[in-house]
N, C-alpha and C positions, 0 to 999 in steps of 0.2 A: 256482902262475904265473896257475894263471885271474881274481883280482885286478886284477894290472893290463894284463890285456888288455881283460877287462868293460870297465876303466877309460876307455883310450881309446876304445874302440869307446862307450861312452856319447857319451863326450867328440866324440865326431865326429859322433854323430847330434844332438847339441845345438848342436855349429856348422852341423851343414842348418836346421835348425831353427830359428833364431836368420837365416842369411841368406833365408828363408822369410818370416820374420815380417819383418823388415826393411822391405822393400820395403815389402808391406801397413804396415805403419806408417805408415808416411810419405805412401805415398796416401790413406790415411784421414785422417792428420790433414792434408796441404795441401787437398783435396778438401771437407775441411768451413770450413775457414779462410776469415775475411771475404777478397774480393779483392784486399785494398792491401796484407795480411800475411799472404800464404802461405809465403813465408821464413824468416820469423819462425816461425808452428806449424810450419812440413817443420821446423826446428831442434829443438825441442823434443825431437824422435824421436833426435834424434843426443845426445841430454845426455842421456839415459836411463841408459846403461852406465855410465859414467860418476856418479854421480848413484849409481845402486844399490851399487857399490864405496863410493863414502865413507861411504852411509848405512850398509851390514850392518859397514863398520871398527869403525862407530859404536856399533854395537848390540855387536859384540865387546868391543869396547873397557867399556863399561857395564857388560857383565857379568863380566869377569874382573876392572874393581874390588870390582864387589858382590861376589862370594865369592872366599871364599877359596881357593887355586891346589888341595886337593884337590876341592874340591865343583864348583865351576870342571872337573878334568879328568876326575871322574866320571858326572857330568848336567847341566853349566852351558856347556854349548857346545853341546849342543842346544836350548836353548831361543830362541837368531837364526834356530835353519833350522823349528823349530814355529812361530814367530811371523811367517816369510816364509807362512803358510800365509791371514794375511789381506789378504799383496799378491795373491795367485794368486785370492783371494773378490771379493776389486776390478777384477780386469782383467779374470775374467769377466762379474764386473758389468758392467761398460763394456764391453766388446764385445759381450754380447748386448742394450745399450740400442741401441746404435748402427743408426741407421737409413739408407736409402739417398743418397747428394747428390742434389741434384736432376739437374745433367749430368748423371749418371748415369742417371738414372728416367726423364729427357726419352725417351732413344736409346732 
């Protein structure tokens, strides 16, 4: 009984975190964009979730096709999750390398 409660609680926290990150991501993308391309840069944030879902499905498809069903069920399903650590590293590197925008620094 504890597992489903914990799963719902964690998904709720994940939703709250995504909501907080979403606005900040759009703001950073738009403020760092060239003047005449702010809408385009802001749209990249909106593309993040569909692109992530598509890429994760492709990775799982490749893993499930490359391994036998028994291997995939015992250990192979973990590989895509472990590969996501690379994306966490990339995201952290990008976040730490961002500087304040000129408009924010002026005020």
